Structure formats: C-alpha cells, structure tokens
C-alpha positions as CSV (number, residue, x, y, z in Angstrom):
1,M,20.3,13.2,7.7
2,S,22.5,10.9,5.8
3,N,19.9,9.2,3.5
4,K,19.3,12.1,0.8
5,K,16.0,11.5,-0.9
6,D,15.6,12.3,-4.6
7,F,12.3,14.2,-4.4
8,D,12.7,15.6,-7.8
9,K,12.6,12.2,-9.4
10,W,9.6,11.3,-7.5
11,N,7.8,14.6,-8.4
12,E,8.5,13.8,-12.1
13,L,7.0,10.3,-11.8
14,K,4.1,11.8,-9.7
15,K,3.2,14.2,-12.5
16,N,3.2,11.4,-15.0
17,L,0.8,9.4,-12.7
18,H,-1.4,12.3,-12.2
19,D,-1.8,12.8,-15.9
20,S,-2.4,9.1,-16.5
21,E,-5.9,7.6,-16.8
22,K,-6.8,3.9,-16.0
23,P,-8.7,1.9,-18.7
24,R,-12.4,1.6,-18.3
25,N,-11.9,-2.1,-17.5
26,F,-9.4,-1.3,-14.7
27,Y,-10.8,-2.8,-11.4
28,F,-9.5,-3.5,-8.0
29,R,-11.1,-4.9,-4.9
30,E,-10.7,-4.9,-1.1
31,R,-8.4,-7.6,0.2
32,E,-6.3,-7.5,-3.0
33,I,-2.5,-6.7,-2.6
34,W,-1.0,-4.4,-5.3
35,W,2.3,-2.9,-6.3
36,C,1.6,0.7,-5.7
37,S,3.7,3.9,-6.4
38,L,3.7,5.3,-2.9
39,G,6.5,7.8,-3.7
40,L,9.0,9.6,-1.3
41,N,7.6,10.7,2.0
42,I,8.4,12.7,5.0
43,G,10.0,11.3,8.2
44,F,9.0,7.7,9.3
45,E,6.0,7.5,6.5
46,E,6.6,4.4,4.4
47,D,8.4,5.1,1.1
48,G,8.3,3.3,-2.1
49,K,11.4,1.6,-3.6
50,H,13.1,1.3,-7.0
51,D,12.4,3.5,-10.1
52,L,8.7,3.5,-9.6
53,F,8.9,4.3,-5.9
54,E,6.7,1.1,-5.4
55,R,5.9,-1.2,-2.7
56,P,3.2,-3.8,-2.1
57,V,0.0,-2.5,-0.4
58,L,-3.2,-4.1,0.8
59,I,-6.4,-2.6,-0.2
60,I,-8.4,-2.1,2.9
61,K,-11.5,0.1,1.6
62,K,-12.7,0.9,-2.0
63,F,-14.8,4.2,-2.0
64,N,-15.4,4.2,-5.7
65,N,-13.4,3.3,-8.9
66,E,-10.8,6.0,-8.3
67,V,-10.2,6.4,-4.5
68,L,-9.2,3.7,-1.9
69,W,-7.6,3.1,1.4
70,I,-4.4,1.0,1.5
71,M,-1.9,0.0,3.9
72,P,1.8,-0.8,2.8
73,L,3.4,-4.1,3.4
74,T,7.0,-5.0,4.4
75,G,8.7,-8.3,3.6
76,K,9.5,-9.2,7.2
77,H,7.5,-10.2,10.2
78,K,7.5,-7.4,12.6
79,D,6.5,-7.4,16.3
80,G,4.0,-5.0,17.9
81,K,0.4,-4.1,17.7
82,Y,0.8,-2.0,14.6
83,Y,1.7,-5.1,12.4
84,Y,-0.3,-7.9,11.1
85,N,2.0,-10.8,10.1
86,F,1.3,-13.5,7.5
87,N,3.1,-15.6,4.8
88,Y,2.9,-15.5,1.2
89,K,4.5,-18.1,-0.8
90,N,6.3,-19.3,2.3
91,K,7.8,-15.9,2.7
92,P,7.1,-13.6,5.7
93,E,5.1,-10.4,5.3
94,S,3.6,-7.8,7.5
95,V,1.0,-5.2,7.0
96,I,1.8,-1.8,8.4
97,L,-1.3,-1.1,10.2
98,S,-0.4,2.4,11.3
99,Q,0.2,3.6,7.9
100,V,-3.3,3.6,6.4
101,K,-3.4,6.0,3.5
102,L,-6.0,7.4,1.1
103,I,-4.7,7.1,-2.6
104,S,-6.0,7.5,-6.2
105,N,-6.2,4.3,-8.4
106,R,-3.5,6.0,-10.6
107,R,-0.9,4.8,-8.1
108,L,-1.8,1.2,-8.5
109,L,0.6,-0.5,-10.7
110,R,-0.2,-4.4,-10.9
111,K,-2.0,-6.8,-8.9
112,I,0.0,-9.4,-7.0
113,W,-2.7,-11.5,-5.2
114,T,-5.7,-11.6,-2.8
115,L,-5.4,-11.9,0.9
116,S,-7.4,-14.6,2.5
117,E,-10.8,-13.8,3.9
118,Q,-9.8,-14.8,7.4
119,D,-6.5,-12.6,7.4
120,F,-8.6,-9.8,6.2
121,K,-11.3,-10.1,8.8
122,E,-8.5,-10.2,11.5
123,I,-6.9,-6.9,10.0
124,K,-10.3,-5.2,9.9
125,K,-10.9,-6.1,13.8
126,V,-7.5,-4.6,14.7
127,I,-8.1,-1.4,12.7
128,T,-11.6,-1.0,14.4
129,K,-9.9,-1.2,17.8
130,F,-7.5,1.7,16.9
131,L,-10.6,4.0,16.5
132,E,-12.1,3.1,19.8
C-alpha cells in the first residue's frame, strides 16, 4: 500500500481525547453536524484529516450525554444507495450512510450547523431500509 498512515500520531491524540472531559454544559443533538476526530482507520473505513484527524459528521442518534451514533460526510456529491446528497452554503456534501459509527462525545470538536428536518427524516428512512 502506497499511502502510509501515521498510526502513532493518531494514537497519541487518541490518548489525549480519552483523558479529556467535556464541560458539564457541553450539549449535542441529533441532526447536528460537527467536526469530529475520527482518527486513522483500517481499509476503507473513513479517516479523519489534518492534525486532529477530523472530518464533519452527522449525529444520527444520541443515546446519552456521552455516547452517540454518527455518519461521516464528504465534500462531494456521490452516486449510489449508500450516500445522501445535499448542499451546505451552495457547496455539495454527502452523508456516507454505510459508515455509521458509535463514538464518545470526547471525539466531538466543534459544531458546524444543523441539518434540515426534511433531510434528516429522509436519511432516517434510508437507514431503516438498510435494516430490513
């Protein structure tokens, strides 16, 4: 494989994230899109980018104040049943529906915005069909 990943750098950041605590007034909600430290992953799992190994994610389900389901986003419209396309500030975005992931709130870095109720409802319909 030609793209060598710096797993050691990610592991150091992951240790810091694990040891960090969010303030008591730290809130996140379903439908919100956040920058999130996804890290370096195996094979075709979606990686984060830059120094914080981050990428935008959509919060699909909040289980409690510490644990949530997310789906990563990509900055292009993608074809296929495993993507949901929308525009944000006139720029193309896609939710990668097949990459749902359970994460800790410690990975959340900063809120970007909130997806429309209609788009969120459509995404939930598609996810439900995956489970049938």
